[in-house]
C-alpha positions as CSV (number, residue, x, y, z in Angstrom):
1,M,0.0,0.0,0.0
2,S,1.4,3.4,-0.9
3,R,1.1,6.3,1.5
4,T,2.1,9.9,0.6
5,R,2.1,13.1,2.5
6,T,0.1,15.8,0.7
7,P,-0.6,19.5,1.1
8,I,-4.0,18.7,2.7
9,G,-2.2,18.1,5.9
10,R,-3.1,14.5,6.6
11,Q,-1.9,11.1,5.6
12,V,-3.3,9.9,2.3
13,E,-3.5,6.3,1.3
14,S,-3.6,5.7,-2.5
15,D,-3.6,2.1,-3.6
16,T,-5.1,-0.5,-5.9
17,V,-6.2,-3.8,-4.2
18,N,-6.9,-7.2,-5.7
19,V,-10.2,-8.3,-4.0
20,G,-10.2,-11.6,-5.8
21,E,-13.0,-13.2,-7.7
22,F,-16.0,-10.9,-8.4
23,R,-19.4,-12.0,-9.7
24,F,-21.3,-9.3,-11.5
25,E,-25.0,-9.0,-11.4
26,S,-25.0,-10.2,-15.0
27,G,-23.7,-13.5,-13.7
28,E,-20.3,-13.1,-15.4
29,V,-17.2,-13.5,-13.2
30,I,-13.7,-12.1,-13.3
31,T,-11.1,-13.8,-11.1
32,D,-8.9,-10.8,-10.2
33,M,-11.0,-7.7,-9.5
34,Q,-8.7,-4.7,-9.0
35,V,-10.2,-1.9,-7.0
36,A,-8.5,1.5,-6.7
37,Y,-9.1,3.8,-3.7
38,E,-7.9,6.8,-1.8
39,A,-8.3,7.4,1.9
40,Y,-7.7,10.6,3.9
41,G,-7.3,11.1,7.7
42,E,-6.9,8.5,10.4
43,F,-9.3,5.6,11.1
44,T,-10.4,5.4,14.8
45,G,-12.9,2.6,14.4
46,E,-16.1,4.6,14.2
47,N,-15.3,7.6,11.9
48,A,-15.2,6.2,8.4
49,V,-17.1,8.1,5.7
50,L,-17.4,6.6,2.2
51,V,-17.7,9.2,-0.6
52,C,-19.2,7.8,-3.9
53,H,-18.0,9.7,-6.9
54,G,-20.0,10.9,-9.9
55,L,-20.1,9.5,-13.4
56,T,-16.6,10.4,-14.6
57,G,-15.1,11.2,-11.3
58,S,-12.3,9.2,-9.6
59,Q,-11.1,8.1,-6.2
60,H,-9.1,11.2,-5.9
61,V,-11.7,13.3,-4.1
62,A,-9.5,15.7,-2.3
63,G,-6.0,17.1,-2.0
64,R,-3.0,17.3,-4.3
65,G,0.2,15.4,-4.8
66,T,-0.7,11.8,-4.7
67,D,0.7,9.3,-7.1
68,S,-2.7,8.0,-8.2
69,G,-2.2,9.1,-11.8
70,V,-5.5,10.9,-11.8
71,S,-5.4,14.4,-13.4
72,G,-7.6,17.0,-14.9
73,Q,-11.3,17.4,-13.9
74,A,-11.2,14.0,-12.0
75,S,-8.5,15.3,-9.7
76,A,-9.5,16.6,-6.3
77,W,-13.0,16.9,-7.6
78,W,-14.6,17.7,-4.3
79,S,-11.7,19.4,-2.5
80,D,-13.9,22.3,-1.4
81,I,-16.0,19.8,0.7
82,V,-13.4,17.2,1.8
83,G,-10.3,18.2,3.7
84,P,-9.1,19.6,7.1
85,G,-11.7,21.8,8.7
86,K,-14.1,21.4,5.7
87,A,-17.6,19.9,5.7
88,I,-16.2,16.3,5.5
89,D,-13.4,17.0,7.9
90,T,-10.4,14.8,7.4
91,N,-9.2,15.9,10.9
92,E,-12.3,14.1,12.3
93,Y,-13.2,11.5,9.7
94,Y,-11.4,8.7,7.8
95,V,-12.7,9.5,4.3
96,V,-12.5,6.7,1.7
97,C,-13.4,7.1,-2.0
98,V,-13.4,4.1,-4.3
99,N,-13.1,4.1,-8.1
100,V,-16.0,2.0,-9.4
101,P,-15.9,-1.0,-11.7
102,G,-16.1,-0.1,-15.3
103,S,-14.2,3.2,-14.9
104,C,-10.7,3.9,-16.0
105,Y,-8.8,5.2,-13.0
106,G,-7.4,2.0,-11.6
107,T,-10.4,-0.2,-10.9
108,S,-11.0,-3.0,-13.4
109,G,-12.9,-1.9,-16.5
110,P,-12.8,-2.1,-20.3
111,A,-9.4,-0.4,-20.5
112,S,-7.7,-2.6,-18.0
113,E,-5.9,-5.8,-18.8
114,G,-8.0,-8.9,-19.4
115,P,-7.1,-12.6,-19.1
116,D,-5.3,-12.6,-22.4
117,G,-3.0,-9.7,-21.5
118,E,-4.9,-7.3,-23.7
119,P,-7.4,-4.7,-22.7
120,W,-10.9,-6.1,-22.0
121,G,-12.7,-3.7,-24.3
122,T,-16.3,-4.6,-24.7
123,D,-15.6,-8.2,-23.4
124,F,-15.7,-6.7,-19.9
125,P,-18.8,-7.8,-18.1
126,P,-21.8,-5.4,-18.0
127,V,-21.7,-3.2,-14.9
128,T,-24.5,-2.0,-12.6
129,V,-24.6,0.4,-9.7
130,G,-25.2,-2.7,-7.5
131,D,-21.8,-4.0,-8.7
132,W,-20.2,-0.7,-7.6
133,T,-21.6,-1.1,-4.1
134,R,-20.5,-4.6,-3.7
135,A,-17.0,-3.8,-4.9
136,Q,-16.8,-0.9,-2.4
137,R,-17.9,-3.3,0.4
138,L,-15.1,-5.8,-0.6
139,L,-12.6,-3.0,-0.6
140,L,-13.6,-1.7,2.8
141,D,-13.5,-5.3,4.1
142,H,-9.9,-5.6,2.7
143,I,-8.7,-2.4,4.6
144,G,-10.5,-3.3,7.8
145,I,-13.6,-1.1,7.8
146,G,-16.9,-2.6,8.9
147,R,-19.6,-0.2,9.9
148,L,-19.5,3.3,8.3
149,H,-20.4,6.5,10.0
150,A,-21.8,7.8,6.7
151,V,-22.0,7.2,3.0
152,V,-22.1,10.3,0.9
153,G,-22.7,10.5,-2.9
154,G,-23.5,13.1,-5.5
155,S,-25.2,12.7,-8.9
156,V,-25.0,9.0,-9.9
157,G,-22.8,8.7,-6.7
158,G,-26.0,9.5,-4.9
159,M,-27.7,6.4,-6.5
160,N,-24.6,4.5,-5.4
161,A,-25.2,5.8,-1.8
162,L,-28.9,4.9,-1.9
163,D,-27.9,1.4,-3.0
164,W,-25.8,1.1,0.2
165,A,-29.0,1.6,2.2
166,V,-30.6,-1.2,0.3
167,Q,-27.8,-3.8,0.0
168,Y,-26.1,-3.1,3.4
169,P,-28.6,-1.2,5.6
170,D,-26.9,-2.3,8.8
171,D,-23.4,-1.0,7.7
172,L,-24.0,2.7,7.9
173,D,-25.4,5.2,10.4
174,R,-26.0,8.1,8.0
175,L,-26.7,8.6,4.4
176,V,-26.3,11.7,2.3
177,V,-27.7,11.9,-1.2
178,V,-26.7,15.0,-3.2
179,A,-28.3,16.1,-6.5
180,S,-29.6,12.6,-7.3
181,A,-32.7,10.5,-7.7
182,A,-34.2,7.1,-7.4
183,R,-34.0,6.7,-11.2
184,L,-33.5,8.7,-14.4
185,D,-36.4,10.2,-16.2
186,P,-37.1,9.4,-19.9
187,Q,-35.5,12.7,-21.1
188,C,-32.2,11.9,-19.5
189,L,-32.4,8.3,-20.6
190,G,-32.8,9.6,-24.2
191,L,-29.9,12.0,-24.0
192,D,-27.7,9.4,-22.6
193,A,-28.6,7.1,-25.4
194,I,-27.7,9.7,-28.0
195,A,-24.4,10.3,-26.2
196,R,-23.6,6.6,-26.4
197,R,-24.5,6.5,-30.1
198,A,-22.1,9.4,-30.7
199,I,-19.3,7.1,-29.5
200,T,-20.4,3.8,-31.2
201,T,-20.9,5.5,-34.6
202,D,-17.4,7.0,-34.5
203,P,-15.5,4.8,-37.0
204,N,-12.5,4.8,-34.6
205,W,-14.6,3.1,-31.9
206,N,-14.2,-0.1,-34.0
207,G,-16.6,-2.2,-31.9
208,G,-14.7,-1.1,-28.7
209,D,-11.4,-2.5,-30.0
210,Y,-9.3,0.7,-30.3
211,Y,-6.6,0.1,-27.8
212,G,-3.0,0.2,-28.9
213,E,-0.5,2.7,-30.3
214,D,-1.4,2.0,-33.9
215,R,-5.2,2.5,-33.4
216,P,-6.8,6.0,-33.0
217,D,-9.1,6.6,-30.1
218,P,-12.8,7.5,-30.9
219,E,-12.1,11.1,-29.7
220,Q,-14.8,12.7,-31.8
221,G,-17.5,10.5,-30.5
222,L,-16.4,10.7,-26.9
223,G,-16.1,14.5,-27.2
224,L,-19.7,14.7,-28.6
225,A,-20.9,12.5,-25.8
226,R,-19.3,14.8,-23.2
227,Q,-20.8,17.9,-24.9
228,I,-24.3,16.4,-24.5
229,G,-23.5,15.7,-20.9
230,H,-22.3,19.3,-20.2
231,L,-25.6,20.6,-21.6
232,M,-27.4,18.4,-19.1
233,Y,-25.4,19.7,-16.2
234,L,-26.0,23.4,-16.9
235,S,-29.2,25.4,-16.5
236,K,-30.7,27.9,-18.9
237,D,-29.9,30.8,-16.5
238,S,-26.3,29.7,-16.0
239,M,-25.7,29.3,-19.7
240,D,-27.2,32.7,-20.4
241,R,-25.0,34.3,-17.8
242,K,-21.9,32.5,-18.8
243,F,-22.2,32.6,-22.6
244,G,-25.3,34.5,-23.9
245,R,-25.2,34.7,-27.6
246,R,-21.7,36.1,-27.7
247,S,-19.4,35.3,-30.6
248,A,-16.0,33.8,-30.2
249,G,-15.0,34.9,-33.7
250,R,-16.4,34.3,-37.1
251,G,-15.7,30.8,-38.3
252,G,-14.0,29.7,-35.1
253,R,-11.3,27.1,-35.1
254,G,-10.2,26.0,-38.5
255,D,-11.3,22.4,-37.8
256,A,-14.6,23.4,-36.2
257,Y,-16.6,22.8,-39.4
258,P,-14.3,20.9,-41.7
259,A,-17.1,19.6,-43.9
260,D,-19.3,22.7,-43.8
261,P,-17.5,25.7,-45.4
262,A,-20.7,27.8,-45.4
263,A,-20.5,27.8,-41.6
264,M,-17.5,30.1,-41.9
265,F,-19.9,32.9,-42.7
266,F,-21.6,32.6,-39.3
267,P,-20.4,33.3,-35.7
268,Y,-18.6,30.6,-33.8
269,R,-20.2,31.3,-30.5
270,E,-18.7,31.2,-27.0
271,V,-21.0,28.3,-26.0
272,E,-19.6,26.3,-28.9
273,S,-16.0,27.2,-28.0
274,Y,-16.7,26.1,-24.4
275,L,-18.2,22.8,-25.4
276,D,-15.3,22.1,-27.9
277,Y,-12.8,22.8,-25.1
278,Q,-14.5,20.5,-22.7
279,A,-14.7,17.8,-25.3
280,E,-11.0,18.0,-25.9
281,K,-10.1,17.9,-22.3
282,F,-12.4,15.0,-21.6
283,A,-11.2,12.9,-24.5
284,D,-7.6,13.3,-23.1
285,R,-8.5,11.9,-19.7
286,F,-11.4,9.4,-20.1
287,D,-12.0,6.1,-21.9
288,A,-14.8,5.9,-24.4
289,N,-15.8,2.3,-23.5
290,S,-15.9,3.3,-19.8
291,Y,-18.3,6.1,-20.7
292,L,-20.6,3.5,-22.4
293,Y,-20.4,1.2,-19.4
294,L,-21.0,3.8,-16.7
295,T,-23.8,5.6,-18.4
296,R,-25.6,2.3,-18.9
297,A,-25.2,1.5,-15.2
298,M,-26.7,4.9,-14.3
299,D,-29.6,4.5,-16.8
300,D,-30.3,1.0,-15.5
301,Y,-30.5,2.0,-11.8
302,D,-34.0,1.9,-10.2
303,L,-34.2,2.1,-6.4
304,A,-37.4,0.0,-6.4
305,E,-36.1,-2.8,-8.6
306,G,-37.0,-6.1,-6.9
307,Y,-39.3,-4.3,-4.4
308,E,-42.8,-3.1,-4.5
309,S,-41.8,0.5,-4.0
310,D,-38.9,2.9,-3.2
311,A,-40.1,2.8,0.4
312,A,-40.0,-1.0,0.5
313,A,-36.5,-0.9,-0.8
314,L,-35.4,1.4,2.0
315,S,-37.4,-0.2,4.8
316,A,-34.5,-2.1,6.3
317,F,-32.4,1.0,6.8
318,E,-32.5,2.2,10.4
319,G,-30.1,5.2,10.2
320,E,-30.8,8.8,9.2
321,A,-30.8,10.4,5.8
322,L,-30.1,13.8,4.3
323,L,-31.1,14.8,0.7
324,L,-29.7,17.9,-1.0
325,S,-31.2,19.2,-4.2
326,F,-30.9,22.4,-6.3
327,T,-33.8,24.4,-7.8
328,G,-31.9,24.9,-11.1
329,D,-31.1,21.2,-11.6
330,W,-33.2,19.7,-14.3
331,H,-31.1,16.6,-14.5
332,F,-31.9,15.5,-11.0
333,T,-34.8,17.7,-9.9
334,T,-35.9,18.8,-6.4
335,E,-39.1,16.9,-7.0
336,Q,-37.2,13.7,-7.5
337,S,-35.3,14.2,-4.3
338,E,-38.5,15.0,-2.5
339,S,-40.0,11.7,-3.7
340,V,-37.0,9.8,-2.2
341,A,-37.4,11.8,1.1
342,E,-41.1,10.8,1.2
343,A,-40.1,7.2,0.7
344,F,-37.9,7.5,3.8
345,R,-40.6,9.2,5.8
346,S,-43.1,6.5,5.0
347,V,-40.9,3.9,6.6
348,D,-40.1,6.1,9.6
349,V,-36.5,6.9,8.7
350,P,-35.4,10.3,10.1
351,V,-34.8,12.4,7.0
352,A,-34.2,16.0,6.0
353,H,-34.6,17.4,2.5
354,H,-32.5,20.5,2.0
355,V,-33.4,22.4,-1.2
356,V,-30.9,25.0,-2.3
357,E,-31.9,28.0,-4.3
358,S,-29.5,27.9,-7.2
359,D,-29.4,28.7,-10.9
360,H,-26.2,26.6,-11.6
361,G,-28.0,23.5,-12.7
362,H,-26.7,20.1,-11.8
363,D,-23.1,21.3,-11.5
364,A,-24.2,23.3,-8.4
365,F,-23.2,20.4,-6.0
366,L,-19.6,20.9,-7.3
367,V,-19.4,24.6,-7.8
368,E,-21.4,25.9,-4.7
369,P,-19.6,24.4,-1.8
370,E,-20.7,27.3,0.5
371,K,-24.3,26.0,0.1
372,V,-23.5,22.3,0.3
373,G,-21.0,22.4,3.1
374,P,-23.0,23.7,6.1
375,P,-25.9,21.3,5.9
376,L,-23.6,18.4,5.2
377,D,-21.3,19.3,8.1
378,A,-24.2,19.6,10.5
379,F,-25.8,16.4,9.5
380,L,-22.6,14.4,9.8
381,I,-22.1,15.7,13.3
382,A,-25.7,15.5,14.7
383,G,-28.0,13.9,12.1
384,V,-31.3,15.5,11.2
385,E,-31.3,17.4,14.4
386,G,-28.1,19.2,13.3
387,R,-28.2,22.9,12.9
388,A,-26.0,25.1,10.7
389,V,-25.3,28.9,10.9
390,T,-25.6,30.5,7.5
391,D,-24.3,33.8,6.2
392,T,-27.8,34.8,4.9
393,A,-31.3,34.0,5.8
394,P,-33.5,32.0,3.2
395,D,-35.0,35.3,2.0
396,G,-31.5,36.8,1.3
397,G,-31.5,39.0,4.4
398,E,-29.5,38.8,7.6
399,P,-30.1,35.7,9.7
400,D,-31.5,36.3,13.2
401,S,-30.9,32.8,14.6
402,E,-29.6,29.4,13.7
403,T,-31.9,27.6,11.2
404,D,-32.2,24.0,10.2
405,F,-30.0,23.3,7.2
406,A,-30.7,26.9,5.9
407,P,-31.0,28.4,3.4
408,V,-33.8,26.2,2.0
409,H,-36.8,26.3,-0.2
410,S,-39.2,26.2,2.7
411,S,-42.2,24.7,0.8
412,L,-40.1,21.5,0.2
413,F,-38.0,21.3,3.2
414,S,-39.2,18.9,5.8
415,R,-38.1,16.1,8.0
């Protein structure tokens, strides 16, 4: 196991562990499942917090300077929330983040080595959110962690966190689900399907067999898929504020419209420039097959699968739950979070639903730590009875007292 000192001020463990034979929900088995993780802080026996990463995130949730090989947008992706003195305080908690099966940051997936010594490609078994949860449980067993103080997850990581309450309800005291839902709606399912087709119709995808120095990656298809994703993560208000209809220059980059010379007459807009930039960065850091696998896992997830209802699925969980949602998020809406909160209430699980007024869209859980941190911190300390002091009252004025998980959209906040 490798341990490195980093600027976050605490010991960081960064390692990849062979957890042995792993049976996927599909029934397929691989004999040597590799699981990559990072852990921050010191384990005292009762202070472990598991953080579940988002779709293209990594185990590198906080800090700098580890040798994990993770870079770019996947590096320290929640460092405003996880760290010394922050909401998930690494001076108090032993924080573990595990790269999920099917990804490309150290855990076994399509890009990792298969039994024949070559990358698995699309021969890798289909992956589900349930597989993620069971791989995390095996990793925690390997490093000596039984019961968790909390499981925290954002976006599809929130689905992963919910699955912990279903598969291992006795293994955690508190559950935090941020900007997530019990299942995707048809609009998001459709957009994900288009994103996958952008990859699989790229000639360089080659049926998923594009690994090797002499084979070009399906960068165009993966870039288009990421652009669709970015549009899902932003709200109309945030896009109008950030880009408007402003031009980035007539014609834009020389390769922006290689087969459409008439386009050179029209503006190359800032929003196009932004999307092209994000596509290029993403194609440099992520694997196209992993994107196919992980989006399918997210699309497949349904909290109630195998049960009569969401409430029935959650009925064995005896801890406490916090849900955070954002008013400008149309990918995972406040109404979807409220539906999950109601499922918890119906089986008498103490639950708080904190709705943040925000126009940042789905990205709000990453870019507005000042709104995510206080309720998360308070909940980890004291559960749903926790209280957080805020800089402003819910109406934007000066606060006159402590308020429960403020600021909130009061019509939806309940416990």
